[in-house]
C-alpha positions in Angstrom: 0.0 0.0 0.0 2.3 2.7 1.2 5.8 3.1 0.1 8.4 4.0 2.7 10.1 7.3 1.9 12.2 9.5 4.1 11.8 13.3 4.3 13.8 15.8 6.3 10.5 17.0 7.8 6.8 16.4 7.9 6.3 19.8 6.3 8.5 18.7 3.3 6.4 15.6 2.9 3.3 17.8 2.7 4.7 20.5 0.5 6.4 18.2 -2.0 3.3 16.2 -2.7 1.4 17.0 -5.8 -1.7 15.1 -4.4 -3.7 15.6 -1.2 -2.1 13.6 1.6 -4.2 11.5 4.0 -2.2 11.0 7.2 -3.1 8.1 9.4 -1.9 8.8 12.9 -1.8 5.4 14.6 0.0 3.3 17.3 1.3 -0.3 17.0 -0.7 -1.4 20.1 -4.0 0.1 18.8 -6.6 -2.5 17.8 -8.8 -0.1 15.8 -5.7 1.2 14.0 -5.0 -2.3 12.8 -8.6 -2.5 11.5 -8.1 0.8 9.8 -4.9 -0.4 8.0 -7.0 -2.8 5.8 -9.6 -0.1 5.1 -6.9 2.3 4.0 -5.6 -0.4 1.6 -9.0 -0.6 0.0 -9.3 3.2 -0.2 -5.8 3.4 -1.7 -6.7 0.9 -4.3 -9.6 3.1 -5.4 -8.1 6.6 -5.0 -4.3 6.1 -5.5 -4.3 8.4 -8.5 -6.0 11.2 -6.5 -4.7 10.8 -3.0 -1.5 9.8 -1.2 -1.8 7.9 2.1 0.9 8.2 4.8 1.1 6.4 8.1 2.7 8.1 11.1 3.2 6.3 14.4 2.1 8.8 17.0 4.3 7.3 19.6 7.5 7.7 17.5 6.5 11.2 16.5 4.9 12.8 19.6 5.6 16.3 18.5 3.4 15.8 15.4 0.7 14.2 17.4 0.8 17.1 19.8 0.9 19.7 16.9 -2.2 18.2 15.3 -4.1 17.5 18.6 -4.1 13.7 18.2 -6.0 12.4 21.3 -7.8 9.5 19.8 -6.5 6.7 17.6 -6.8 6.2 14.8 -7.0 9.8 13.6 -6.9 10.6 9.9 -6.1 14.1 8.7 -6.4 15.1 5.1 -3.9 17.8 4.0 -4.4 19.7 0.8 -1.7 22.1 -0.3 -0.1 21.4 3.0 -3.1 22.6 5.0 -5.4 20.3 7.1 -8.8 20.3 5.5 -10.6 17.3 7.0 -10.2 15.3 10.2 -11.7 11.8 10.9 -11.4 10.0 14.2 -12.0 6.3 14.8 -12.7 3.5 12.4 -14.6 4.4 9.2 -15.8 1.9 6.6 -14.2 2.3 3.1 -17.3 3.6 1.3 -18.0 6.2 4.0 -14.3 7.3 4.1 -14.2 7.6 0.3 -17.4 9.7 0.3 -16.0 12.1 2.9 -12.7 12.4 1.1 -14.1 13.0 -2.4 -15.3 16.5 -1.4 -11.7 17.5 -1.0 -9.8 15.6 -3.7 
């Protein structure tokens, strides 16, 4: 699903993307996050030409989790032109997630 790529900063990742970026803030121990991983694979299969999906472990990057007020996991934030435009907390089914994202992509 996602390709591993390194960036010097999260801001670089957002600013260098020519597509909107859906960031999945998760944790390894989080059961709902594991459920969301499969859902994001389905969403990526349908929207890969219009959207980029990035996973960020909120425990490895606490400064990002704090900056974006991540208090519940999983939390998805859609960035368009490096700005957050949509926030989704909890597990969302693929059809519902695609419907919510299509307004922004």
